[in-house]
C-alpha positions in Angstrom: 39.0 240.4 289.6 40.8 243.8 289.5 44.0 242.3 291.0 43.9 239.6 288.3 43.6 242.3 285.6 46.6 244.3 286.9 48.7 241.1 287.3 48.1 240.1 283.7 48.9 243.6 282.6 52.2 243.5 284.5 53.2 240.2 282.9 52.5 241.6 279.4 54.6 244.7 280.1 57.5 242.5 281.4 57.3 240.3 278.2 57.3 243.3 275.9 60.2 244.9 277.8 62.3 241.8 277.5 61.6 241.4 273.8 62.6 245.1 273.3 65.8 244.6 275.1 66.6 241.4 273.2 65.8 243.1 269.9 68.1 246.0 270.8 71.0 243.5 271.3 70.5 242.0 267.8 71.7 243.7 264.6 69.1 245.2 262.3 69.9 242.7 259.6 72.2 239.7 259.9 74.1 238.8 256.7 73.1 235.6 255.0 76.2 233.7 254.1 75.9 231.9 250.8 78.4 229.7 248.9 78.5 230.2 245.1 76.6 226.9 244.6 73.9 228.1 247.1 73.6 231.4 245.3 73.2 229.6 241.9 70.5 227.3 243.4 68.7 230.3 244.9 68.7 232.0 241.5 67.5 228.9 239.7 64.4 228.9 242.0 63.7 232.6 242.1 64.9 234.3 238.9 61.9 235.1 236.6 63.9 234.4 233.5 63.9 230.7 234.4 60.1 230.6 234.9 59.6 232.5 231.6 61.7 230.0 229.6 59.8 227.1 231.2 56.4 228.7 230.3 57.6 229.2 226.7 58.4 225.5 226.5 55.0 224.6 227.9 53.4 226.8 225.3 55.4 225.2 222.5 54.6 221.7 223.8 50.9 222.5 224.0 51.1 223.6 220.3 52.3 220.0 219.5 49.2 218.5 221.1 47.0 221.1 219.3 48.4 220.2 215.9 48.4 216.4 216.6 44.7 216.6 217.5 43.8 216.9 213.8 44.7 213.2 213.5 41.7 212.3 215.7 38.0 212.3 214.8 36.3 215.7 215.0 32.9 215.4 216.6 30.5 218.3 216.6 27.1 218.6 218.3 24.8 221.4 217.2 21.4 222.7 218.5 19.5 225.3 216.5 16.2 227.1 217.0 14.8 229.6 214.5 11.4 231.1 213.9 10.8 232.2 210.3 8.3 232.6 207.6 8.0 230.1 204.8 7.2 232.3 201.8 8.6 231.2 198.4 8.5 232.4 194.8 7.2 229.9 192.2 9.9 228.6 189.9 9.2 227.8 186.2 9.4 224.2 185.3 9.1 222.9 188.8 5.4 222.0 188.4 4.5 223.6 191.8 3.1 226.9 192.9 1.2 227.6 189.6 -2.2 228.2 191.2 -3.9 231.4 192.1 -2.1 233.4 194.8 1.2 231.6 194.2 4.1 233.8 195.3 2.1 235.8 197.7 3.8 237.0 200.9 2.5 236.2 204.4 3.6 237.2 207.9 2.8 233.7 209.3 5.9 232.3 211.0 6.8 228.8 212.2 9.2 227.2 214.7 12.1 225.3 213.4 14.1 222.9 215.7 17.3 221.2 214.7 19.7 218.9 216.5 22.7 217.4 214.6 25.7 215.3 215.4 28.5 215.4 212.8 31.7 213.3 212.6 34.7 214.1 210.5 37.8 212.0 210.2 40.9 212.7 208.1 41.9 209.5 206.2 44.8 210.6 204.1 46.5 213.9 203.1 49.8 212.8 201.5 51.7 213.7 204.7 50.7 217.3 205.1 49.5 217.0 208.7 52.3 214.6 209.8 54.9 217.2 208.5 53.2 219.9 210.4 53.4 217.8 213.6 57.1 217.1 213.0 57.7 220.8 212.5 56.0 221.9 215.8 57.7 219.0 217.7 61.1 220.3 216.6 60.1 223.8 217.7 59.1 222.4 221.1 62.4 220.6 221.4 64.1 223.8 220.5 62.2 225.7 223.3 63.3 222.9 225.7 66.9 223.5 224.8 66.4 227.2 225.1 65.7 226.6 228.8 69.4 225.5 229.2 70.5 228.6 227.4 68.6 230.7 229.9 70.1 228.6 232.8 73.7 229.0 231.5 73.3 232.7 231.1 71.8 233.0 234.5 74.6 231.0 236.1 77.3 233.1 234.4 75.5 236.2 235.6 75.4 234.9 239.2 79.0 233.9 239.1 80.1 237.3 237.7 78.1 239.1 240.4 79.3 236.8 243.2 83.0 237.2 242.1 82.4 241.0 241.8 81.2 241.2 245.4 84.2 239.2 246.6 86.5 241.5 244.6 84.9 244.6 246.0 85.1 243.3 249.6 88.8 242.5 249.2 89.5 246.0 247.8 87.7 247.5 250.8 90.1 245.5 253.0 93.1 246.9 251.1 91.8 250.5 251.4 91.1 250.0 255.1 94.8 248.9 255.5 95.9 252.0 253.5 93.9 254.3 255.9 95.6 252.7 258.9 99.0 253.1 257.3 98.2 256.8 256.5 97.1 257.4 260.1 100.3 255.9 261.3 102.3 258.1 258.9 100.4 261.2 260.2 101.3 260.3 263.8 104.9 259.9 262.8 105.0 263.2 260.9 103.4 265.1 263.8 105.9 263.5 266.2 108.8 264.5 264.1 107.4 268.0 263.6 107.0 268.5 267.4 110.7 267.6 268.0 111.7 269.8 265.1 113.2 267.0 262.9 110.7 267.4 260.1 109.0 270.4 258.5 105.3 271.2 258.8 104.9 270.2 255.1 105.2 266.5 256.2 102.3 267.0 258.5 100.0 268.6 256.0 101.1 266.1 253.3 100.2 263.2 255.7 96.8 264.8 256.4 96.1 265.2 252.7 97.1 261.6 252.1 94.9 260.3 254.9 91.9 262.3 253.5 92.5 260.8 250.0 92.8 257.3 251.5 89.5 257.8 253.4 87.8 259.1 250.2 89.0 255.9 248.3 87.7 253.8 251.1 84.2 255.4 250.8 84.2 254.7 247.1 85.3 251.1 247.7 82.5 250.6 250.3 80.0 252.0 247.8 81.3 249.5 245.2 80.5 246.7 247.7 76.9 248.0 248.1 76.5 248.1 244.3 78.0 244.6 243.9 75.6 243.2 246.6 72.6 244.8 244.9 73.8 243.3 241.6 74.1 239.8 243.1 70.7 240.1 244.7 69.2 241.1 241.4 70.8 238.1 239.6 69.5 235.7 242.3 66.0 237.2 242.1 66.2 238.4 245.7 65.1 241.8 247.1 67.9 244.4 246.6 68.3 244.9 250.4 68.9 241.2 251.1 72.0 241.1 253.3 73.9 238.5 251.3 77.5 237.7 252.3 79.7 235.4 250.1 81.0 232.4 251.9 83.6 231.4 249.3 86.7 233.3 248.3 88.6 234.2 245.1 91.1 231.5 244.5 93.4 230.5 241.7 92.6 227.1 240.2 94.6 226.4 237.0 92.5 225.5 234.0 93.6 222.2 232.4 91.4 222.1 229.4 93.0 222.3 225.9 91.8 224.8 223.4 91.0 222.2 220.7 89.0 220.1 223.2 87.1 223.2 224.3 86.1 224.0 220.7 84.9 220.4 220.1 82.8 220.5 223.3 81.3 223.8 222.4 80.1 222.6 219.0 78.6 219.5 220.6 77.0 221.0 223.7 76.2 224.6 223.2 72.4 224.9 223.6 72.2 227.9 221.3 73.6 225.7 218.4 71.4 222.7 219.3 68.4 225.0 219.4 69.1 226.5 216.0 69.6 223.1 214.5 66.3 222.0 215.8 64.7 225.1 214.3 66.4 224.2 211.0 64.8 220.7 211.1 61.4 222.4 211.9 61.8 224.7 208.9 62.6 221.7 206.7 59.4 219.9 207.8 57.4 223.1 207.3 58.7 223.3 203.8 57.6 219.7 203.2 54.1 220.4 204.5 53.8 223.5 202.3 54.8 221.5 199.2 52.3 218.8 200.0 49.5 221.4 200.0 49.4 220.7 196.2 48.0 217.2 196.9 44.4 216.4 197.7 43.0 215.3 201.1 40.6 212.4 201.7 38.1 212.9 204.5 35.3 210.6 205.8 32.2 212.2 207.3 28.9 211.2 208.7 26.2 212.5 210.9 22.7 212.4 212.2 20.1 215.2 212.2 16.8 215.7 213.9 14.6 218.5 212.5 11.0 219.5 212.6 8.7 222.5 213.2 7.4 220.8 216.3 8.2 217.9 218.6 8.9 215.1 218.0 11.7 215.8 215.6 12.2 213.8 212.4 15.4 211.7 212.2 17.9 211.5 209.2 21.4 210.3 208.8 24.3 210.5 206.3 27.7 209.0 205.6 30.2 209.9 202.9 33.7 210.8 201.9 35.2 213.9 200.4 38.3 214.1 198.2 39.3 217.8 198.2 41.7 218.7 195.4 43.2 222.2 195.7 42.9 223.1 192.0 43.6 226.8 192.2 43.8 229.2 195.2 45.3 232.3 193.7 48.9 231.1 194.0 48.6 230.9 197.8 50.3 227.5 198.0 53.2 228.7 195.8 53.8 231.7 198.1 53.6 229.4 201.1 56.3 227.2 199.6 58.5 230.2 198.7 58.1 231.6 202.3 59.0 228.2 203.8 62.0 227.9 201.5 63.3 231.4 202.4 62.8 230.7 206.1 64.8 227.5 205.9 67.7 229.3 204.1 67.6 232.0 206.8 67.8 229.5 209.6 70.7 227.8 207.8 72.5 231.1 207.7 71.8 231.7 211.3 73.4 228.3 212.1 76.6 229.3 210.4 76.6 232.6 212.3 76.0 230.8 215.6 79.0 228.4 214.9 81.2 231.4 214.2 80.1 233.2 217.3 80.6 230.2 219.5 84.1 229.6 218.3 84.9 233.3 218.8 83.5 233.1 222.3 85.6 230.1 223.2 88.7 231.8 221.8 88.1 235.0 223.7 87.5 233.1 226.9 90.8 231.2 226.4 92.7 234.4 225.6 91.3 236.1 228.7 92.1 233.1 230.8 95.7 232.9 229.5 96.3 236.7 230.0 94.8 236.6 233.5 97.0 233.6 234.5 100.1 235.4 233.3 99.0 238.5 235.2 98.4 236.6 238.4 102.1 235.6 238.7 103.3 239.1 237.7 100.9 240.9 240.0 102.0 238.7 243.0 105.6 239.7 242.3 104.7 243.3 242.1 103.0 243.2 245.5 106.1 241.7 247.0 108.3 244.4 245.4 105.9 247.1 246.5 105.9 245.8 250.1 109.7 245.8 250.1 109.7 249.3 248.6 107.4 250.6 251.4 109.5 249.0 254.1 112.6 250.8 252.7 110.7 254.1 252.4 109.4 253.9 255.9 112.9 253.0 257.3 114.4 255.9 255.5 111.8 258.2 256.8 112.3 257.1 260.4 116.0 257.5 260.0 115.5 261.0 258.8 117.0 260.5 255.3 113.7 259.9 253.5 110.9 262.2 252.5 107.1 262.1 253.1 106.7 262.0 249.3 108.7 258.8 249.1 106.6 257.2 251.8 103.3 258.3 250.2 104.4 257.1 246.8 105.4 253.7 248.2 102.1 253.3 250.0 100.1 254.3 246.9 102.1 251.8 244.9 101.4 249.0 247.3 97.7 249.8 247.4 97.6 249.8 243.6 99.6 246.6 243.4 97.2 244.8 245.8 94.2 246.2 244.0 95.5 245.0 240.7 96.2 241.6 242.1 92.7 241.2 243.3 91.3 242.4 240.0 93.5 240.0 238.2 92.3 237.1 240.3 88.7 238.2 239.7 89.4 238.3 235.9 90.8 234.8 236.0 87.8 233.3 237.9 85.4 235.2 235.5 87.2 233.9 232.5 86.9 230.4 233.8 83.1 230.9 234.2 82.9 232.3 230.7 84.8 229.3 229.3 82.4 226.9 231.0 79.5 228.7 229.5 81.2 228.9 226.1 81.6 225.1 225.9 78.0 224.5 227.1 79.0 223.2 230.5 78.0 226.3 232.5 75.2 224.4 234.4 77.3 221.3 235.1 78.9 221.3 238.5 
């Protein structure tokens, strides 16, 4: 038995050791590579804003059912028990209670049992309730459209964050290349200084340039970390999720015409569709308020069982009520005034929304056009900066150039490459903004 125990203990130790060695060979966290579409899909399933907008729609839809329920019969079942005295004061002209001791008080009390079933059914109210139902239905439809607004905003946010991470990573690559170039320049300067062909200034200058390049690399790497956290937040993921973008920043020329974009925006922007549905809701609410001046016809009936002891005595009743709101302290008038003001306010909001949408489309087109022009120019600048650096390095190796010329050329190339990356990012972002501006942000 003892041998078996030590044998099992040995196997457990071997297994734990092998797992430890295997874990040591693996990185602490492997990056999760995601395409842009996968990042958007992940955000759609995890971002709390999507869930919030869906629940708001569910609430608005439930309000429709709540309002529509008033069309159906209202049935109420009541059970009541009381114990009370039955003292009463004699009333002149009633012919009762005139004898001696009439009106005397007593502490004697009696049980009272009551069971009743009452039915109420609205027959006609001149369209008041139907207008209310139409109003809340339009609000529910507006809430449904608002879900697309949330989705479009989320997709734009994910795209911006995704492109931002790609941009930051590309800029890190540029700065890493700059550090390598500065290290090579330092080696050259030290070699020339040792043979006496260059002054010590070139060495110290190269060291300063290398330190500055490393500092810029640190900043660029920190920008990558911030961009990754921003993307994780947009996707609804933990901030330390090791996401790695699978796609890359590319130039894909936008073919849509400006007039077509404006037309699509006015037809498909969910914010405009939502405000128009709210406008219809306000119009129905105004109708309902105006119809409060008219009467309502209601049928009612019921049964009641009542007695001081069992068995209870049975009675029933049926009838109809025509309720005419003769005067309620100008309440109805103020309701009409409020509904009218609300309709006018929503109409003004519709005009504002149209102006904002057209402005958004124009801004996206201007940004897109500017970025497209800058892409061609920035590419040319990179080529010129590379040629300039080759010339400066050749002159320095030949002994006719200075360290300052070489440094300036290297800095110019770094800036040119960085600007080219930023321009490509701006173009991709402008395309995403245009898609959102015309209401096609969620259509892939």
